[in-house]
Each structure stands twice: as structure tokens, then as C-alpha cells.
C-alpha positions as CSV (number, residue, x, y, z in Angstrom):
1,X,85.5,94.6,61.2
2,X,85.9,97.0,58.3
3,X,87.8,95.7,55.4
4,X,91.3,97.2,55.3
5,X,93.5,97.3,52.3
6,X,97.1,96.5,53.3
7,X,100.0,97.3,51.0
8,X,103.3,95.6,52.1
9,X,106.7,95.8,50.7
10,X,109.1,92.8,51.0
11,X,111.4,93.5,53.9
12,X,115.2,93.0,53.6
13,X,116.9,90.5,55.7
14,X,116.7,91.2,59.4
15,X,120.0,91.9,61.2
16,X,121.3,88.8,62.8
17,X,118.6,86.7,61.2
18,X,120.8,83.7,60.4
19,X,120.8,80.5,62.4
20,X,123.5,78.8,64.4
21,X,124.0,75.1,64.1
22,X,120.6,74.8,62.5
23,X,118.8,76.3,65.4
24,X,115.6,78.3,64.6
25,X,116.1,82.0,64.9
26,X,114.2,83.9,67.6
27,X,112.8,86.8,65.7
28,X,111.4,89.9,67.4
29,X,109.1,92.2,65.4
30,X,108.7,95.9,66.4
31,X,105.7,97.7,64.9
32,X,105.6,101.5,64.8
33,X,102.0,102.6,64.0
34,X,102.0,106.1,62.4
35,X,99.6,108.7,61.1
36,X,100.9,111.9,59.5
37,X,104.3,111.6,61.3
38,X,106.7,112.5,58.5
39,X,108.3,115.2,60.7
40,X,109.5,112.7,63.3
41,X,109.4,109.3,61.6
42,X,112.9,109.2,60.1
43,X,114.7,110.3,63.2
44,X,112.8,107.9,65.4
45,X,113.2,104.8,63.2
46,X,116.9,105.4,62.8
47,X,117.3,105.8,66.5
48,X,115.3,102.7,67.2
49,X,117.2,100.7,64.5
50,X,120.6,101.8,66.0
51,X,119.5,100.8,69.5
52,X,118.3,97.4,68.4
53,X,121.5,96.7,66.3
54,X,123.7,97.6,69.3
55,X,121.7,96.2,72.2
56,X,119.2,93.4,71.2
57,X,120.9,90.0,71.1
58,X,118.1,88.6,68.8
59,X,117.2,89.1,65.1
60,X,114.7,91.9,64.7
61,X,112.3,93.5,62.2
62,X,111.0,97.0,62.4
63,X,107.6,97.4,60.7
64,X,106.4,100.9,60.1
65,X,102.6,100.6,59.8
66,X,101.2,103.7,58.0
67,X,97.6,104.3,59.0
68,X,96.3,106.1,55.9
69,X,98.5,109.1,56.3
70,X,97.8,112.1,54.1
71,X,101.2,113.8,54.3
72,X,104.6,112.4,53.2
73,X,104.7,109.6,55.9
74,X,104.5,106.7,53.4
75,X,107.3,108.1,51.3
76,X,109.5,108.4,54.3
77,X,108.7,104.9,55.4
78,X,109.4,103.4,52.0
79,X,112.7,105.2,51.8
80,X,113.7,103.9,55.3
81,X,112.9,100.4,54.1
82,X,115.3,100.8,51.2
83,X,118.1,102.3,53.3
84,X,117.9,100.3,56.6
85,X,118.3,96.5,56.8
86,X,115.5,94.9,58.9
87,X,113.0,97.7,58.2
88,X,109.8,97.3,56.2
89,X,106.8,99.5,55.5
90,X,103.1,98.5,55.3
91,X,100.3,100.9,54.3
92,X,96.6,100.6,55.5
93,X,93.8,102.5,53.9
94,X,92.0,103.2,57.2
95,X,93.1,104.8,60.5
96,X,93.3,103.1,63.8
97,X,96.2,102.0,66.0
98,X,94.4,98.7,66.8
99,X,93.7,98.1,63.1
100,X,97.4,98.5,62.3
101,X,98.6,96.2,65.0
102,X,96.0,93.6,64.1
103,X,97.0,93.6,60.5
104,X,100.7,93.2,61.2
105,X,100.6,90.9,64.2
106,X,98.1,88.5,62.7
107,X,100.4,87.9,59.7
108,X,103.7,87.9,61.6
109,X,106.1,85.0,61.5
110,X,108.2,86.4,64.4
111,X,108.4,84.6,67.8
112,X,107.6,87.9,69.6
113,X,105.6,90.9,68.3
114,X,105.7,94.3,70.0
115,X,104.9,97.9,69.3
116,X,105.9,101.3,70.5
117,X,104.8,104.9,69.8
118,X,106.7,106.7,67.1
119,X,107.7,109.5,69.5
120,X,109.7,107.0,71.5
121,X,108.5,108.6,74.7
122,X,109.5,105.4,76.5
123,X,113.2,104.9,77.1
124,X,114.4,102.2,74.9
125,X,116.5,100.6,77.6
126,X,113.3,99.0,78.8
127,X,112.9,97.0,75.5
128,X,115.1,94.1,76.3
129,X,113.5,93.6,79.8
130,X,110.1,93.8,77.9
131,X,110.7,91.0,75.4
132,X,113.1,88.7,77.4
133,X,110.4,87.0,79.5
134,X,108.4,86.3,76.4
135,X,111.3,84.7,74.5
136,X,112.2,82.6,77.6
137,X,108.6,81.4,77.9
138,X,108.2,82.9,81.4
139,X,105.3,85.2,80.4
140,X,102.7,85.5,77.6
141,X,102.4,89.3,77.3
142,X,104.5,92.2,78.5
143,X,103.7,95.9,79.1
144,X,105.6,98.9,79.9
145,X,104.1,100.6,83.0
146,X,104.3,104.3,83.9
147,X,102.5,103.5,87.2
148,X,104.6,100.6,88.4
149,X,107.1,101.2,91.3
150,X,110.4,102.2,89.9
151,X,109.1,104.0,86.8
152,X,110.1,107.6,86.2
153,X,107.5,109.8,84.4
154,X,107.5,113.4,83.2
155,X,104.1,114.6,82.0
156,X,101.6,117.3,82.8
157,X,99.1,117.0,85.7
158,X,96.1,116.8,83.3
159,X,97.4,113.7,81.5
160,X,98.6,112.2,84.7
161,X,95.2,112.5,86.3
162,X,93.4,111.1,83.2
163,X,95.8,108.1,83.1
164,X,95.5,107.3,86.8
165,X,91.7,107.7,86.7
166,X,91.3,105.4,83.7
167,X,93.5,102.7,85.2
168,X,91.7,103.0,88.5
169,X,88.4,102.5,86.7
170,X,89.8,99.4,85.0
171,X,90.8,97.9,88.4
172,X,87.6,98.8,90.2
173,X,85.1,98.0,87.6
174,X,86.8,95.4,85.3
175,X,88.9,93.6,87.9
176,X,92.1,94.4,85.9
177,X,95.3,93.5,87.7
178,X,97.7,95.2,85.3
179,X,98.7,98.8,86.3
180,X,98.9,100.7,83.0
181,X,96.7,99.8,80.0
182,X,97.6,102.6,77.6
183,X,101.4,102.9,77.7
184,X,102.5,102.6,74.1
185,X,105.1,100.0,74.8
186,X,103.9,96.4,74.7
187,X,104.9,92.9,73.5
188,X,103.5,89.4,73.3
189,X,104.3,85.9,72.2
190,X,103.1,85.8,68.6
191,X,101.2,82.5,69.0
192,X,99.4,83.9,72.0
193,X,98.4,87.2,70.5
194,X,97.3,85.5,67.2
195,X,94.9,83.3,69.3
196,X,93.6,86.4,71.1
197,X,93.1,88.7,68.2
198,X,89.8,87.2,66.8
199,X,88.1,88.0,70.1
200,X,89.3,91.6,70.2
201,X,86.8,93.9,68.6
202,X,88.2,97.4,68.9
203,X,90.4,98.9,66.1
204,X,91.5,102.1,67.8
205,X,92.8,103.2,71.2
206,X,90.9,100.7,73.3
207,X,92.5,97.8,71.4
208,X,95.3,97.5,74.0
209,X,93.0,97.5,77.0
210,X,90.6,94.9,75.4
211,X,93.6,92.7,74.5
212,X,94.9,92.8,78.1
213,X,91.5,92.2,79.7
214,X,91.0,89.1,77.4
215,X,94.4,87.8,78.2
216,X,93.9,88.2,81.9
217,X,90.5,86.6,81.7
218,X,92.1,83.6,79.9
219,X,94.6,83.1,82.7
220,X,97.6,84.3,80.8
221,X,100.6,85.8,82.5
222,X,101.3,89.5,81.9
223,X,104.7,90.8,82.8
224,X,105.1,94.5,83.7
225,X,108.2,96.6,83.2
226,X,108.6,99.9,85.0
227,X,109.6,102.5,82.4
228,X,111.2,105.9,82.1
229,X,108.7,108.0,80.1
230,X,108.6,111.6,78.9
231,X,105.4,113.1,77.6
232,X,105.4,114.2,73.9
233,X,104.3,117.8,73.8
234,X,103.4,117.4,70.1
235,X,100.9,114.6,70.9
236,X,97.7,115.0,68.8
237,X,95.6,112.4,70.5
238,X,92.0,113.7,71.0
239,X,91.7,113.1,74.7
240,X,87.9,113.6,74.9
241,X,87.2,111.3,71.9
242,X,89.6,108.7,73.2
243,X,88.1,108.8,76.7
244,X,84.6,108.3,75.4
245,X,85.7,105.5,73.2
246,X,87.5,103.8,76.1
247,X,84.4,104.1,78.3
248,X,82.2,102.6,75.5
249,X,84.7,99.8,75.2
250,X,84.7,99.1,78.9
251,X,80.9,98.9,78.9
252,X,80.9,96.5,75.9
253,X,83.5,94.2,77.5
254,X,81.7,94.3,80.8
255,X,78.5,93.2,79.2
256,X,80.3,90.4,77.3
257,X,81.9,89.2,80.6
258,X,78.5,89.0,82.3
259,X,77.1,87.0,79.4
260,X,79.9,84.5,79.3
261,X,82.8,83.5,81.6
262,X,84.8,81.8,78.9
263,X,88.2,83.3,77.9
264,X,90.1,83.1,74.7
265,X,91.0,79.8,73.0
266,X,94.5,79.5,74.4
267,X,96.1,77.3,77.0
268,X,96.4,79.2,80.2
269,X,99.0,78.6,82.9
270,X,97.4,76.4,85.5
271,X,97.5,78.4,88.7
272,X,95.8,79.1,92.0
273,X,93.3,81.9,91.9
274,X,94.6,84.1,94.7
275,X,92.7,87.2,95.8
276,X,93.9,90.0,93.5
277,X,96.5,92.0,95.4
278,X,94.9,91.5,98.8
279,X,92.7,94.0,100.7
280,X,94.1,97.0,98.9
281,X,92.6,95.6,95.7
282,X,89.5,93.9,97.0
283,X,88.0,96.6,99.3
284,X,87.3,99.3,96.6
285,X,85.9,96.7,94.2
286,X,83.7,95.1,96.8
287,X,82.6,98.6,98.0
288,X,81.6,99.6,94.4
289,X,79.6,96.4,94.0
290,X,78.1,96.9,97.4
291,X,76.9,100.4,96.6
292,X,75.2,99.2,93.4
293,X,73.7,96.2,95.2
294,X,72.3,98.4,97.9
295,X,70.7,100.8,95.4
296,X,69.2,97.9,93.6
297,X,67.9,96.4,96.9
298,X,66.3,99.7,98.0
299,X,64.6,100.1,94.6
300,X,63.2,96.6,94.7
301,X,62.1,97.1,98.3
302,X,60.2,100.3,97.5
303,X,58.5,98.7,94.5
304,X,57.5,95.6,96.4
305,X,56.6,97.2,99.7
306,X,53.0,98.0,98.9
307,X,52.0,94.7,97.3
308,X,54.0,92.4,99.6
309,X,54.4,94.2,102.9
310,X,57.6,95.3,104.6
311,X,59.0,91.9,105.7
312,X,58.2,90.0,102.5
313,X,59.5,92.8,100.3
314,X,62.7,92.9,102.3
315,X,63.2,89.1,101.9
316,X,62.6,89.1,98.1
317,X,64.7,92.2,97.4
318,X,67.5,90.9,99.5
319,X,67.4,87.5,97.9
320,X,67.5,88.8,94.4
321,X,70.3,91.2,95.0
322,X,72.3,88.7,97.0
323,X,72.5,86.3,94.1
324,X,73.7,89.1,91.8
325,X,76.1,90.4,94.4
326,X,77.7,87.0,94.9
327,X,78.2,86.6,91.1
328,X,79.7,90.0,90.7
329,X,82.1,89.6,93.6
330,X,83.1,86.2,92.4
331,X,84.1,87.6,89.1
332,X,85.4,91.1,89.9
333,X,86.5,91.2,93.5
334,X,88.0,87.7,93.9
335,X,89.0,87.0,90.3
336,X,87.3,83.7,89.9
337,X,86.1,82.8,86.4
338,X,84.5,79.9,84.7
339,X,81.5,77.8,85.8
340,X,83.4,75.4,88.0
341,X,82.3,75.6,91.6
342,X,79.8,78.4,90.7
343,X,76.9,76.7,92.4
344,X,78.9,76.0,95.5
345,X,79.9,79.6,95.6
346,X,76.3,80.7,95.4
347,X,75.4,78.4,98.2
348,X,78.1,80.0,100.3
349,X,76.7,83.3,99.3
350,X,73.3,82.3,100.7
351,X,74.8,82.0,104.1
352,X,75.8,85.7,103.8
353,X,72.3,86.3,102.6
354,X,70.8,84.7,105.7
355,X,73.0,86.9,107.9
356,X,71.7,90.0,106.0
357,X,68.1,88.8,106.2
358,X,68.3,88.3,110.0
359,X,69.9,91.7,110.5
360,X,67.5,93.6,108.2
361,X,64.4,91.7,109.5
362,X,65.4,92.3,113.0
363,X,66.0,96.0,112.3
364,X,62.5,96.3,110.7
365,X,61.0,94.5,113.7
366,X,62.7,96.9,116.1
367,X,61.6,99.9,114.1
368,X,58.0,98.7,114.0
369,X,58.1,97.8,117.7
370,X,59.5,101.1,118.8
371,X,57.8,103.5,116.5
372,X,54.0,103.6,115.9
373,X,53.4,103.4,112.2
374,X,56.9,104.4,111.0
375,X,57.3,106.3,107.8
376,X,58.9,104.9,104.7
377,X,61.9,107.2,105.2
378,X,62.5,105.8,108.7
379,X,62.3,102.3,107.3
380,X,64.8,103.0,104.5
381,X,67.3,104.7,106.9
382,X,67.1,101.7,109.2
383,X,67.6,99.3,106.3
384,X,70.6,101.2,105.0
385,X,72.2,100.8,108.4
386,X,71.4,97.1,108.6
387,X,72.6,96.6,105.0
388,X,75.9,98.3,105.9
389,X,76.5,95.9,108.8
390,X,75.5,92.9,106.7
391,X,77.8,94.1,103.9
392,X,80.8,94.0,106.3
393,X,79.8,90.6,107.4
394,X,79.4,89.4,103.8
395,X,82.9,90.7,102.8
396,X,84.6,88.8,105.8
397,X,82.6,85.7,105.0
398,X,83.3,85.7,101.2
399,X,87.0,86.4,101.6
400,X,87.7,84.1,104.5
401,X,85.6,81.2,103.4
402,X,83.6,81.2,100.1
403,X,86.4,82.5,97.8
404,X,89.4,81.5,99.9
405,X,92.2,80.4,97.5
406,X,92.2,76.9,98.8
407,X,88.7,76.4,97.5
408,X,89.8,77.4,94.0
409,X,93.4,76.2,93.9
410,X,92.6,73.6,91.2
411,X,90.7,76.0,89.0
412,X,91.9,75.8,85.4
413,X,91.1,78.2,82.6
414,X,90.4,77.7,78.9
415,X,92.5,74.9,77.6
416,X,91.5,74.3,74.0
417,X,93.5,75.6,71.0
418,X,91.5,75.6,67.8
419,X,92.9,73.3,65.2
420,X,92.9,76.2,62.8
421,X,95.7,77.8,64.8
422,X,98.0,74.8,64.1
423,X,100.4,76.4,66.5
424,X,100.9,73.7,69.1
425,X,100.2,74.1,72.8
426,X,101.1,77.3,74.4
427,X,103.4,76.6,77.3
């Protein structure tokens, strides 16, 4: 991580920050990351401050995090700090939304940390439903979702398409269960997010997604709030650059997931590993893995056909891809992580492999018996058909038997909290 200079001014007392009968205050910190936003910053912060004073039954702190602005943003932020109780300003020498959130959240003494975009595109009435489950201990992170049922969104078709495509990619390739990764309206229990932050590498727009993927992989509970959201016509986000950065981030996280199944060093909620959102979720993920497995199988078969012959090449290619297919479906289709029961799951996958071997070998025998010296093309077409039938059988077998929730009901996730955190167990 690049070194980042952070200039912080001492904040005034937060509204309502006192205690009652010695009880510890429940402080909520709201971070507003900004870069060259002097034209909208004052109006937005005053509106946010007024809303929190009138509607939030908890002490709060608003932190304006200036990401190396080159206009008058820092001067506006400093003036707001002087004029409004509970507002503070911090300045970073480098850009990056993720960098700003990391700097403020990692040093926060609040019970709950959150952030929202400076344009306040999300209706503020969703803020209390966002933080309440975190303060009660019901959830670990909370996100505003523009794609959840009950949300009301006003934005152009281009941004709508990009958003839905991105979140669909996350669900189909990364096994994400949350619906909206990039809505600028999120919160988390501070002790949770401070344990997650050392594992999050991105400093810019992919920061949110990486944080959520890590939280989900660690078995933490993510609460979603449907929001009313209006697109900011003055948004200066470079869509192409952001999209490329997100795709690179997804590739990096996917590679890391394949290398290790461990989550973050936080105590997860012990829960049964149910199939993520049923068939509607599992079918497209399984199909994507199936297509990739079929392509790998055909490539191996073609490479091995000459030295080994048709039947041996088929057995070897199918065996290699079956092991990889079971591992991928275990992690991404059925949401099972960790090494526990991994060997048993692979043994179950071998039963599906045997079914595929019988189908494909039988198909090859039928082709060779019915056609004199069949061409490679005929063989490949027959194998694709047989592979399709075995894929259907594999899905039914994996879902109904190998990865049925009753076989993984006792699965636990990461349970250790580093002593360096000194934050106690996370409930």
C-alpha cells in the first residue's frame, strides 16, 4: 500500500455524545469521501448534519475525507468543521475512495462506521435502517441496494446496464450473494471492518466489492436495505477506467480464492451452508463452470487423443476436469468454503465422474461401432452431447447429495481473532 499522509483536525463534541447512567455511548461515524467537490460539499454536509440531528437517536460524527483535492474543497471542509458540531475534516495526499475509507475507518473509535457519496444520491431515510442492525448486533455489515426489491431508482439506461452487468458477473463468477456492490451507501461494525481491512488490497473503487467478498467468505452477515436513489448528472466517475479496475480486482480476488479457502481473522456466525438462493442462483453459476470445464475437457482430449487413443484420452481428460469441476462448484455454486469435508466432497464428485465416464465411453463405442473410422469432428460432437447429459446428471447429484445442506450444517468458518486486535470476540 502506498504511504498516505493524513492531516486530521480535532473534531468538536459529537451531538448527543454524552452517556446516560454511565452507559457507554453508541457512536456512529459517517465518512464522506470527496475529491474536488467544493461546489456541492457545503450544501450536502449541512443537509446530512441536519438529518442526523433530527432523526438519528445515537451520537454521530461526520468525517469529510478530502482525497487530495486541488480546488477549494479542503477550505470548505475545514470551515464546516468549525461551524458544525460533530463534523471533522481529514486530508489525504493521495486520491482513492478506498484509501480514504481505510484511513478513517482503521483509526475510528466509533461503534459503527459508514460512508455515503457526497452527492447524497441515496435518500437519507434509509440511513437508520442501515445502521440499526449493526448497533443491535444482528448483522456485521450493511449495504444500500438499488437492485433489491422495494428500491426506487432513477438513472439512465447506460448506468443501469453497467450496474446490473457488474453485479451479475459478481454473482455468477465470484459466488457473491449480495445484490449491489457499488452503491455508495454502506456501514459496518467497526471491530469487524478493522479486522477485514488488512486483507483488502484495493484503494479505489473496487474497495467496496473486495471488502464485501471477504466478509461473505468469512461467514459474516451482510444486511441489505432497499434504497431510493437518484443518479447524479454531475458524476465525474470514469466509467471505462473504473470497469477495467473492477475486472482486474475480480481476477485478483478469484485467483486468491483458488489459492486459499481461508477467510478473514474474525469470528463468523456459525450457520448452515444453504445453497445460495436456490436454483435461480445455482443454475447460471453451474452452467458457467460447466462450459469452462467442457472446453478444458475437449482441449485435453484433443491433445491426448493421438498418444493415448480415444478411450484412454477420454478417461484422463474427464478425470482431470472432474476434480477441478467439483472444487469450483463446491466453492462458487454451493458456497462451501474451508477444507473441512473437502475430501469427502471430491469422493462424491467421483461418482458423478463415473456417470460421465460411462456416458462418454458408451457414446464413443457407439460412434466407432456405427461409423467406419469416424472423423475427429464426429467424435467431438458426440462427446459434447454426452458431456451435456453427464453435466445435467452431475448437477442433480451434487445438489441433492454431495452438497446438500445437511452434509455441511456443522461447517464453521474462521474463528480466530488476532491478539493484536484486542477487540474481544465478535458476536
